[in-house]
C-alpha positions in Angstrom: 0.8 -5.5 19.6 2.2 -6.4 16.5 5.5 -7.1 17.3 5.4 -10.8 15.8 4.9 -9.1 12.5 7.2 -6.6 12.6 10.0 -9.0 14.3 9.5 -11.1 11.4 11.6 -8.9 8.8 13.7 -7.6 11.0 17.4 -8.7 10.2 17.7 -11.1 13.1 13.9 -11.5 14.3 15.2 -10.3 17.9 12.9 -7.4 19.4 14.3 -5.5 22.0 12.7 -3.3 24.8 14.0 -0.1 22.9 12.0 -1.7 19.9 8.8 -2.2 21.8 8.7 1.6 23.4 9.5 2.7 19.5 6.3 0.7 17.9 4.1 1.9 21.0 5.3 5.8 20.6 4.4 5.3 16.8 1.2 4.0 17.7 0.3 6.7 20.2 1.0 9.4 17.1 -1.0 7.7 14.7 -3.8 7.5 17.5 -3.5 11.2 18.0 -3.6 11.7 14.3 -7.2 10.2 14.1 -8.6 11.3 17.1 -9.9 14.5 16.0 -12.2 12.7 13.5 -14.1 11.7 16.4 -16.5 13.9 18.5 -16.9 11.9 21.7 -14.6 10.6 23.9 -16.0 7.0 23.7 -15.6 7.1 20.0 -11.8 8.1 20.1 -11.7 5.4 22.5 -13.4 2.8 20.3 -11.2 4.0 17.3 -8.0 3.2 19.5 -9.5 -0.2 20.6 -10.3 -1.2 17.1 -7.0 -0.3 15.4 -5.2 -2.3 18.2 -7.2 -5.2 17.7 -6.2 -5.1 13.8 -2.6 -5.2 14.9 -3.2 -8.1 17.2 -2.0 -11.4 16.9 -5.6 -12.5 16.7 -6.5 -15.5 14.2 -9.9 -13.5 13.3 -10.1 -9.6 13.7 -13.9 -8.7 13.9 -16.2 -6.9 16.3 -16.5 -9.9 18.6 -12.8 -10.8 18.8 -11.5 -7.0 19.0 -14.3 -6.5 21.7 -13.1 -9.6 23.7 -9.5 -8.3 23.1 -10.1 -4.9 24.1 -11.6 -6.4 27.6 -15.5 -5.4 26.2 -18.1 -7.6 27.4 -20.0 -7.7 24.1 -19.5 -6.4 20.6 -22.0 -3.6 20.5 -20.3 -0.6 21.2 -17.6 -1.5 18.5 -20.4 -2.6 16.0 -22.2 1.1 16.5 -18.7 2.4 16.0 -18.7 0.9 12.5 -22.3 1.3 11.7 -23.8 4.2 13.3 -21.5 6.7 14.9 -20.9 10.0 13.0 -17.5 10.1 11.7 -15.8 10.6 8.2 -14.2 7.6 6.9 -13.3 9.8 4.2 -11.0 11.9 6.3 -9.6 8.8 7.8 -8.3 7.6 4.1 -6.8 11.0 3.7 -5.1 11.0 7.0 -4.0 7.3 6.0 -2.5 8.8 2.6 -0.7 11.7 4.5 0.7 9.2 6.7 2.1 7.1 4.0 3.3 10.2 1.8 5.3 11.5 5.1 7.5 8.3 4.9 7.4 6.8 1.2 7.1 9.7 -0.8 9.4 8.9 -3.7 9.3 10.7 -7.3 10.0 7.4 -9.1 7.1 5.4 -7.1 4.5 3.3 -8.8 0.8 3.5 -8.5 -1.0 -0.1 -8.8 -4.8 -0.7 -9.3 -6.2 -4.0 -8.6 -9.4 -5.6 -7.2 -9.9 -8.1 -4.4 -12.8 -10.3 -3.8 -14.0 -10.8 0.0 -16.3 -14.0 0.3 -19.6 -13.4 1.4 -22.7 -15.4 2.6 -26.2 -14.4 1.6 -27.3 -11.2 -0.3 -27.3 -8.2 2.3 -24.1 -7.2 2.2 -23.3 -4.2 -0.3 -22.2 -4.8 -3.3 -22.6 -8.8 -2.9 -23.4 -11.2 -6.0 -22.4 -13.9 -7.5 -19.2 -12.8 -9.7 -15.8 -13.6 -10.6 -13.3 -13.0 -8.4 -9.5 -13.3 -9.2 -8.6 -13.4 -5.6 -10.8 -16.6 -5.0 -10.3 -17.7 -8.6 -14.0 -18.5 -9.3 -17.5 -17.2 -9.5 -18.7 -17.1 -6.0 -20.7 -14.9 -3.8 -19.0 -12.0 -3.1 -17.9 -8.3 -2.5 -15.1 -6.6 -4.9 -13.2 -3.9 -3.6 -11.0 -2.0 -6.0 -7.7 -0.5 -4.1 -5.0 1.7 -5.4 -1.4 0.7 -3.8 1.7 2.9 -3.9 5.2 1.1 -4.4 8.5 3.1 -3.6 11.9 1.8 -5.4 13.3 0.6 -1.7 10.3 -2.1 -1.5 8.2 -0.5 0.6 4.5 -0.6 -0.6 1.2 0.3 1.2 -2.7 1.0 0.3 -3.7 4.4 -0.2 -7.1 4.6 -1.4 -10.3 2.2 -1.8 -13.5 1.7 -3.6 -16.3 -0.7 -3.2 -17.5 -2.0 -6.8 -21.5 -2.2 -6.6 -22.8 -3.7 -9.5 -25.4 -2.1 -11.8 -28.1 -4.2 -12.3 -28.6 -6.5 -9.1 -28.2 -3.5 -6.9 -28.6 -0.1 -8.7 -31.8 -1.1 -10.3 -33.0 -2.5 -6.7 -33.6 0.9 -5.1 -35.1 -1.2 -1.9 -32.0 -3.3 -1.4 -29.6 -0.3 -1.7 -31.2 1.8 0.7 -31.4 -1.6 3.3 -27.6 -1.7 2.7 -27.2 1.9 3.2 -26.0 2.5 -0.1 -26.4 6.8 -0.5 -29.2 7.9 -2.6 -26.8 9.7 -5.1 -24.6 6.8 -5.4 -24.2 5.8 -9.2 -22.9 2.8 -10.9 -19.1 3.0 -11.6 -17.0 0.5 -13.5 -13.5 -0.7 -11.5 -11.2 1.2 -14.5 -13.5 4.4 -13.4 -13.0 3.9 -9.9 -8.9 3.9 -10.5 -9.5 6.9 -12.4 -11.5 8.8 -9.2 -8.8 7.5 -6.8 -5.9 8.6 -8.9 -7.3 12.0 -9.1 -7.6 11.9 -5.3 -3.8 10.7 -5.3 -2.7 13.9 -7.5 -4.4 16.4 -5.2 -3.1 15.0 -2.3 0.5 15.5 -3.9 1.8 12.2 -3.2 4.3 11.9 -6.2 4.7 8.8 -8.5 6.6 8.6 -12.1 4.0 5.4 -13.3 0.8 3.7 -13.0 0.5 -0.2 -13.3 -2.4 -2.3 -13.8 -3.9 -5.4 -15.4 -5.9 -6.0 -18.2 -9.3 -5.3 -16.8 -7.6 -1.6 -16.6 -5.3 -1.7 -19.7 -8.2 -2.0 -22.3 -10.3 0.4 -20.9 -10.9 3.2 -23.3 -11.9 5.9 -20.6 -9.5 5.5 -18.3 -6.8 5.0 -21.5 -7.5 8.6 -22.4 -7.6 9.9 -19.0 -4.0 9.1 -18.2 -2.7 10.2 -21.8 -4.5 13.0 -21.3 -3.0 13.8 -18.0 0.5 12.9 -19.2 0.7 10.1 -16.8 3.2 7.2 -18.0 1.7 3.6 -17.5 2.1 0.1 -18.2 -1.0 -2.0 -18.4 -1.7 -5.7 -19.1 -3.7 -6.1 -22.2 -5.7 -9.0 -23.7 -3.9 -10.9 -26.6 -6.9 -10.1 -29.0 -6.4 -6.2 -28.5 -6.0 -4.6 -31.8 -2.8 -2.2 -32.4 -1.3 0.0 -34.9 2.0 -0.4 -35.6 4.6 2.3 -36.7 3.9 1.8 -40.2 0.1 2.5 -39.8 -1.0 -1.1 -40.0 -3.6 -2.4 -38.0 -3.0 -5.9 -36.5 -4.1 -8.4 -33.4 -1.1 -8.1 -30.5 -0.8 -12.1 -30.1 0.1 -12.0 -33.7 3.1 -9.7 -33.3 5.5 -11.9 -32.1 6.0 -13.9 -35.3 7.3 -11.0 -36.8 10.0 -10.7 -34.1 13.4 -12.0 -34.6 15.4 -13.9 -31.9 17.6 -10.6 -31.5 14.5 -8.6 -30.8 14.3 -9.8 -27.5 15.9 -8.8 -24.3 16.3 -11.2 -20.9 15.5 -9.3 -18.0 14.6 -9.4 -14.2 11.3 -7.4 -13.5 11.5 -7.9 -9.7 11.9 -10.4 -6.9 9.7 -13.2 -5.8 9.4 -15.4 -3.4 11.9 -17.7 -5.7 14.4 -15.2 -6.5 14.4 -12.8 -9.4 11.5 -12.7 -12.0 13.3 -13.2 -15.0 11.4 -13.2 -18.5 12.4 -12.3 -22.2 11.0 -9.3 -23.2 10.2 -7.4 -26.7 9.4 -3.9 -27.4 7.2 -3.1 -30.3 6.8 0.6 -31.3 3.5 2.2 -32.4 2.5 5.0 -35.0 2.4 7.3 -31.8 5.9 8.0 -30.1 4.7 8.0 -26.5 2.8 4.9 -27.1 4.6 1.1 -27.4 3.7 -2.3 -26.8 5.8 -4.9 -24.5 5.7 -8.4 -25.0 6.9 -11.0 -22.2 8.1 -14.6 -22.8 8.2 -17.1 -20.4 11.6 -18.6 -20.6 10.4 -22.5 -19.8 6.9 -22.3 -21.3 7.0 -19.9 -23.8 3.6 -18.3 -22.7 3.2 -14.6 -23.8 2.1 -11.5 -21.9 1.5 -8.3 -23.7 1.5 -4.6 -22.3 0.3 -1.1 -23.7 3.4 1.4 -22.3 2.2 5.2 -22.4 6.1 6.5 -22.0 5.7 10.1 -22.8 9.4 10.8 -21.1 10.6 8.2 -23.3 12.2 6.2 -20.4 14.4 3.2 -21.2 13.1 -0.5 -21.8 14.6 -1.6 -18.5 12.7 0.9 -16.6 9.0 -0.2 -18.3 10.1 -3.7 -17.6 10.5 -2.7 -13.7 7.3 -1.1 -13.9 5.5 -4.2 -15.4 7.1 -6.0 -12.3 5.7 -3.2 -9.9 2.0 -5.3 -10.2 3.3 -7.8 -7.7 3.5 -5.6 -4.6 -0.1 -5.1 -4.7 -0.8 -8.8 -4.2 1.9 -8.5 -1.4 -0.2 -5.5 0.1 -3.7 -8.0 0.0 -1.7 -10.7 1.4 -0.1 -8.9 4.4 -3.5 -7.1 5.2 -6.1 -9.7 5.1 -2.9 -11.8 7.5 -1.8 -9.1 9.3 -4.1 -6.2 9.6 -7.8 -8.2 9.2 -8.6 -6.5 5.9 -11.2 -9.8 5.0 -12.4 -10.4 8.9 -15.2 -7.9 9.0 -18.8 -8.8 9.6 -20.5 -5.8 8.4 -23.1 -5.6 5.9 -23.5 -1.6 5.3 -22.0 0.2 2.8 -20.3 2.8 4.7 -19.0 0.0 7.5 -17.3 -1.3 4.7 -15.3 1.5 4.2 -14.5 1.9 7.7 -13.3 -1.1 8.4 -11.1 -1.3 5.1 -9.9 1.8 5.8 -8.6 0.9 9.6 -7.4 -2.0 8.4 -5.4 -0.1 5.4 -4.3 2.2 8.3 -2.9 -0.9 10.2 -1.0 -1.8 7.2 0.7 1.7 6.9 1.4 1.6 10.5 3.3 -1.6 10.0 5.3 -0.7 7.2 6.4 2.2 8.9 7.8 0.8 12.2 9.1 -1.7 9.7 11.4 0.8 7.6 12.2 2.5 10.9 13.3 -0.6 12.4 15.4 -1.9 9.6 17.1 1.9 9.3 17.5 1.7 13.2 16.0 5.1 13.6 
């Protein structure tokens, strides 16, 4: 199944028969969790085949390749499973969340919101249009999903929620197009920050513990999301644009990019904010107070280039500077989640166009990623 992906992260890369048996038991337990979602025996079988295919060492993981891997003569059954078979992808999302909660709950955990793009051809796929994607690094024809990742303090990270971003004018302004793509009649336009808020509310309701929320500039400059987090007393560290207007502790308004000119060299502290592929990520950091004792601004300076980045921090527990630096660095795990989900669990390999089919494929891929995280954790602990 997925032994190549798991073995790569074991201390010596060795795989024993006992390892394979343990991974198979974990997979069978996972299949048992999702079987109640499906009314028919063939649907339960298709769900298992699809999940197993997402974990298989296939170059591409879509209805055609997974059908072939499963011994099916054609992909129609799996295509029907994604597009037409009655089952609740929202409940599957909840099962994935409960699975993650069982194995990675951490009172000091961090939620991270981030969008990722899926390059697509044509105009039939739900939510597709020419739009900027940071994943692709350009404006292109693509779908964009808003995701919520969860990172514990031990270094484990999983994807726990997802929403498809559907552009307002090109989609909700065209009811016939929405109907053709299977977008529900009661669906309404939502910005990506609003989608993040909805997902955070689901996480809170499910009882997954977390201490911080982190996100990039798109979320950090959104008044609605900021107001929600602060009202709910949720601590956050979010990037903000350099032209953000802030108020200092003396009540003076200024643009954040002008603040570094007022800082002295001893205001900067050199700290690591995590470990990357090239070792510790070390920057110079400065903390600036505001008129609100719970709101602070953090500035990051690249040691080599002097390039600056800015953060708004809601710190109601008044935690130390180093903790906020750690949270600022915790945004990277969501990128690692995307990379792993796409390379190991086929997150972006789908060929479906319908709205619900997107959610179904993506949620199954998230579940496959959580499975991989669970067996890696158990393998490292020797449990």
